[in-house]
N, C-alpha and C positions, 0 to 999 in steps of 0.2 A: 682782325682778319676773321671772316666768317668761315664756316666749315667747307663751303663750296670752293672758295679760293684756296684754302689750306690744302685740300686734296688735289686741286689742279696743280699746285706746286709740288706736292709730294709725288704725284704721278709723272711730273715733268711734261705735262701735256702742252703742246703748242697748237696754234691755229692751224686748221679749222676746228680741232677737237677742244671740247670744253666740258667741265663738270656741270651737269644740269641740276642734280640734287644729291643729297647725302642723307641716308636713313640710318638711324642708330636704334638697334634693338637690344636693350639692356638685358632682358630676360634670356635671350638666345646668345648674348655676347657676340653680336654680329654688327658689322658696319657695311652697308651696301652703298656703293658709289655708282651713280648712273651717269654715263658719258654719252655725249651726242655731238652733232655738228649743225651749223646753220643750213636752212633750206637753200637750194640752188648752188650748192657747193660742187666744185669739180675735183676729181681725184685722178691720179695717174694709173694707167693700165699697168699691172704688175709684170707684164711680159715685155712691153716696149716703152713704157713711160709716157705714153701719149695722154694728155689731159682730156678727160671726158666727163660728161655729166652723169649723175647717179641714175643707174638703170632701175634698181630696186634695192630693198633692204632684206637681209635674212632675218629670221626670227631672233628674238633676244638671246644672247649668249652670256655666260657668266665665267669669269676668270678669278681664280684665287690670287690675292695680292698679299704683300707683307702685312703682318699683323699690326694693328693700331692700338697701342697701349694694352696689349694682350687680347684685344678683340679680333676675332676672325674677320678679315676684310675681303670683300668681293667686289669686283668691277663688273658692271652690267652695261651692255651696248648692243645695238643692232647693226652688224657690219654691213656697210653699203657694198653694192656690186656695180661694176661698169660694163658696158657692152662695147667691146673694141671691134671695129670692122674687120681687123686682121686676125685677132686671137679669140674672139667670141666673148662670152660673159664670164667675168672673173670677180671674185671678192677682192677688194682693195687691200693693200698691205696695212696692217694695223701697227701703230708705233709702240704699243705696250706688250704685244705678244706675237709669237710665231703662228703661222697657219697650222691649224689642227691642235694647238695646245689649249689646255684649260687652266693654264697658270701664266701669270705675267712674267716678263723677262726678268724682273728683279727678284721675283719669288724663285724662279728656276736657278738663278745665280746663287741664291742662298741655299737652295736644296743641294746643289752640286757641292758646295763647301761642306755641308753637313754629311753628305754621302761619302765624301772622301775621308772623313774622320770617323765614321761609325758604320756598322752594318745596316742593312736596309730596314730591319725591324726597329732598331733604336732610332734611326734617322726618321722613320715614319712617325714614331712617337713624339720626337722633338718638334717636327714640323706640323703635327696634328693632321696627317693625311693617312690614307690607307697604304698597306704594303704594296698593292698593285700600282697605285699612283706613284709611289716612290720608285718602284722598279722602272716604270715607263719613263720617268724623268731621267733616270740613269741611261736607259736605252736610247732616248732621244739625244742626249748629250754625246753618246758614243757615235751614233750615226752622223750627227752634225760634225763632230770632230774629224771623223774619217773622211767625210766628203771634202772638208776644207784642206785636209792634209795632202791630198793629191795622190798621184800614182807614180812617184819617183822610186827607183830601186836603190837601196843602200849600197854604198861601195864595199862595205865589209859586213858580212852577215854571219850570224851564229845559228846553228841548227841543233836543236836538242829535243828530247821527249819529256813529257810531264805526265805522271800518273794522276788521274783525276778521281779514281774510285777504286774500291777493291775489285778483285777479279781481273786484274791485268787490263784495265781500261786506260788507254793513253791518249794524249794529244801531242801533235807535232808543233813545236814553237819555232818561229823564225824571228830572230832578233837583229836589230841594228846595233852593231858593236860600238859604233862611234857615238850614237845618241843614247844608248842604253834603254831602248824601247822595244816592246813586242810589236812586230809588224804583221804577223800572220799566225793564225791558229788553225790547224787542220785536224780533223778527227782521225784517231788511230795513229800508227807509226809505220804505215805501209809506204811503198814507193809512190803510189797515187796521192797519198796525203801531202807529200811535198811537191809533187809535180803540179798539183792544182795551184800552188803559189806561183810557180814559174810561168804557168800558162796565162796568168793575168797580164804578163808583159810581153811585148813583141821582142824578137830576137835582138834587135839593135839596142834595146834598153838592158837586156840581160848581159850584153857585152860590157856594160859599165861596172859590173861586179868585179872587184879587184881581188877579193880574198874571201874564202869560206872556211869557217871553223866548225868541225863536227866530230862525232865519235866514229868508230869504225863499223857502224851499223850498215850492212850491205844495201838495204832499201834506200837509204839516204845517199849513199855513194852512187848508186845506179841512177837515181833521179838527177843528181848534179851533173853527172857525165852526159846524160841525155839532153839536158836543157841549158847548161851554162857553157858557152864557148870557152875552150881551153880550160876545162874544169880541173884536169889533173895538175896543171901548173898553178892553180889558185886554191886548191883544197889543202887545208892544214888539219891533220888529225890532232885533236885537242890533247894537250899534255896531261891535263887532270884526269881525263878518261883513261889515258894510257896508264898512268900511275895507279888508277883504281884497279885495273886488271892486275898489276904487279902486287898491290897490297892484298888483293884477294888470293893471289898465288901464295904469298907468305902465310896467310891464314890457313890455307889448305895444308901447307907443310907443318904448321903448328898442330893442327888437328890430327894429322897422321902420326906425328911423333908423340904427341900427348897420349894417344890411344895405345901406342906400342909401349911407352914408359909405364903407363898405368897397369898394363897386363903384367909387367915385371915388378909391380909394387912401388914404382918411383913416381912421386907426385910433384916433380920439379916444375912442370909447366902448368900446374893447376892454378886457375884464376889469373892467368897471365895474358889472356887474349888482348885486352886493351893496352897493355904495356907495349906490345909489338905494333899496334896500330896508331898509337898516340905519338905526336911530336915530343921528343925528350924535353924541349924547352917549355912545354906546357904541363909537365909532370910535377907532382908534389915532391918534396924532399924524400919522403918515405918511398914513393914509387921509383924515384931515380936510383935510390940505393939498391932496391931489389932488381931493377932492370940492369944495373951495372953487374950484379952477381950473375944474372942470366946470360948476359953477353960474354962474360968470362968463362962460362961453362962451355964444354964442347957439344953444342947442340946444332942439329940441322936447321932449326928455326933461326938460330943466330946467323948462320951462313946465308939463309934466304933473306933475312933482314938486311944484312950487309950488301947484298946484291941490289936490293930495292933502294937503299940509300945512295949507293954508287950511281945508279941510273939517273938520279935527280940532276947530276952534274951535266948530263947531255945538253940541257937547255941553257946552260950558263956559257956555252961557247959563243963566240962572235962570228965564227966562220963555219959555213956548212961543211967544208973540207975537213976541218979539224974535228967537227962533231962526228963526221962519218968514220974517222980513224978511231975516235973514242968508242963509237958503237961497235966496231969490229972487235976491240979488246973486250968490251963488256959481253958481247954475244958469245965469244969463245969461253969466257969465264962461266956464263950462265948455262951454256949447253954442256959444259964439262963438270957441272956441279953435282951431278947424280941426284938432283932434286927434281922429280918429274913435273910438279906444277911450275917450277921456274923455267924448266926447259920448254914446256908447252907455251908459256907466255912469251918467252924470248922468240920462239918461232912465229907466234902470232904477230908480234911487232915487226919482225923481219919481213913478213909477207906484205906489210903496209909501210915499209921503211921510206920509200920515196916521198910519200905524203906526210910522214913524220918530219922529214928533213926540210920540207917546204916552209916550216916554221922560221927558218933562218932567212927566208926571202920576205915573209910577210909579218912575222912576229905577232901573231894574234892567238888568243886562247878563247875558250868558252867561259871565262871567269864572269863576264857580263851576263851571259845566259844563265849561269848558275846563281848569280845574285838575283836575277829576275825570278828564277825558280823559287828562291827562298821567299821573295815578296809575294809571289802567287800562293805559296803554301800558307802565308799569313792571311791572305784574302780568303782562302778555302776554310781555314780554321775559324775565322771570324764569322763565316756564314754557316759553319757546321757542315761543309761539303755542298756539292751541287749534283742533283740527280739529272738535271736538264743540261745537256752539253751547250746549248745556245746561251743559257743563263751564265754558264761558266765563261764562255767567250766574251760576253758583254762585260762581265765583272773584270776580267783580265785587261781588256782594252781600256776600260774606265780607269783602272788604277796603274797600269803599266804601259799603256799605249803611247804616252807622250803627246796626247791629243790636246788641242784647244777645245775644252769642253763647254766653254761659255759662248753665248751668242755674240757674233761679231756685230759691231755697230753698223 
């Protein structure tokens, strides 16, 4: 088998396309494959599929292909154009590359695999391309995948914020809780940040949303109420965000009590912060022993911790009515605890109680969104952060968007 026939088969070229010649440059470690077609050939209009004769040819273009025995391989061709009476002059569809790309489809597929496994700098080194070329391959894959994905609204969505840089710079994330994918990224965490997502869908599509999980951030609440029909009956305030408020209240009690004890020369609570914040099942034996002693002491922090642990039982009920009864008992206990931070957090939850109890109708949490946040943090760390918000968005969609990144046949 000669080199022309070998590369025809390697490229998977079918009539009318054929390999005309192959040039090997040992010094440069290049293989140049020249592709053409017979004279008088007809091609389909890319818009309507009508068979037409060749109008003219563009200047020679070059596409990077998969390496041949570690030699850089380039495909050369002059793309033909057809003149359609209905759609005008267009370049024909090339079987080896997408319009506007300077890489063959096979090379793009390899590049996507490498980019999924490494950061852009390392991927560019492996592929022997520039950083900009690797970035644009990622960007093209995301744009292609989002175009194919369509414009459907998830039935269950999670809304969360993500810090992208120092100085309180945030992004708003909308996740599909059933598919565990990031659907939308909006700049900042304002009401308009989330409203822009809803504005992309007509009202009848927004009615398909069955449940929304979010924290108690007023901007997100207002946006949901303004844009999602029957939002109050669909909104569930996330249990993990609620418990985070309670945990913060326990830590405030500890700080206040520790300060008062230290002024009296008592170091009982010294270096105990993480004992009150850690799940006892995850503690070492030594930590468990000390924590047992602290719980046995008559400490305000111990009472706050007991309140926090008791509240976890709220989400174990199977009935909304029974959960509401439990809440009344817990709320009375918390508001009569004489612990200001616990009283404050109890009243905060009480103000939002209706949408805490909607959990028993929809039973969703932002656990998926928090998991995606962790994955996004890994993407950020791998890239050493993103100064450009658009680059951040592309990277998140690429790794967490659940997109078909590869070219469809």
